[in-house]
N, C-alpha and C positions, 0 to 999 in steps of 0.2 A: 642669879643670873650675871650679879656683877663679877664674882669671883668665876665663874665660868668664861665670860666674855674676856677678861684678862688675864686668863690661866693663873690666878691666884688673887690676891687682895690687893686692888688697886692701889695705885698712891697718891698722894696728894694731886699731882696733877693731871694724872688719867680722870680724877673724880670730877676737876675742876674741868675738864676739856668735855666730859660726858655732860655735867650740867649745864653747860654753856650750847651743848646741842641738843639736850632736851628742851631747855627752854626755849630756844629758835622753833623747833619743831612742834610744841605745843602751845603755841602762843594764844591759842584760843582760849585756854586757861589760864592764862597770864601768869605763870609761876614766874620769880624772879631766878636768876643764876646763883642767888646767895643764898634763897630758900632750898632750893633741890640740892647744891652743894652740901649743906648742911643736913639737910634730909639724909642723905645718902651716907655721909660721914656717920651719923648716929644709928642707924640702920646697921651698918655694917660692924660698928664698934659694940652693937648693943645698947648703948647709952638711950636713959630714957628720954624722949623727944619733947614731953609736956613743958620742960623750962625753957626749950629754944624757941617755940613759936605756938601761936593759937590752935585748939584743938580742930577748928575747920579746915585750917592749912595744912595739917596733918593728914587728914583724911583724903583732901584733895590730891596730895603730891602724892601718895600711896599709890591711887589709880592713875593719877598723870604719868608716875616713874614707871611704875609696873607696864602699864599699857606701852608707853614708849619704847622700853627695853623689851618687850615682848616682840613689838612689831619692827623693829629696827635691827635686831640681831639675828633673826632667826634665817633658817637656811633658806635658799634662792626660791626654793619649788614649796615650801612648808607653810602651811596655815599657821596661824598665831597661837589657834587652841592646840594644835599639835607640837607646838613648841614649848606652849604652857605643861604639857603632858611630859613632854621630855625632861622640863625643869622638877616638875612633882616627883618624876621617877628619880631623879637625881638627890631629891632633898630626901626621899623615902630609902634611898641607898639600893634601889632593885637595878 
């Protein structure tokens, strides 16, 4: 979704802004901007997350970041689950 949203691999500034937005939108889960930034950076690069943060944070950030991206970047009249279907189709190359 990050690559689709930014029409290519997002740069550090774009990831930083996105991390700030997600932290603000998802305050209920209490993620920090730094945690989200590290999570997004590692996921994009394919680097292991285990050395960067506790496993429980990785699980929470995975759900929080994905949910935030699905709900925030869908088309105006699109339900989040339909956006997820589009993402899955893109991953599968359909």
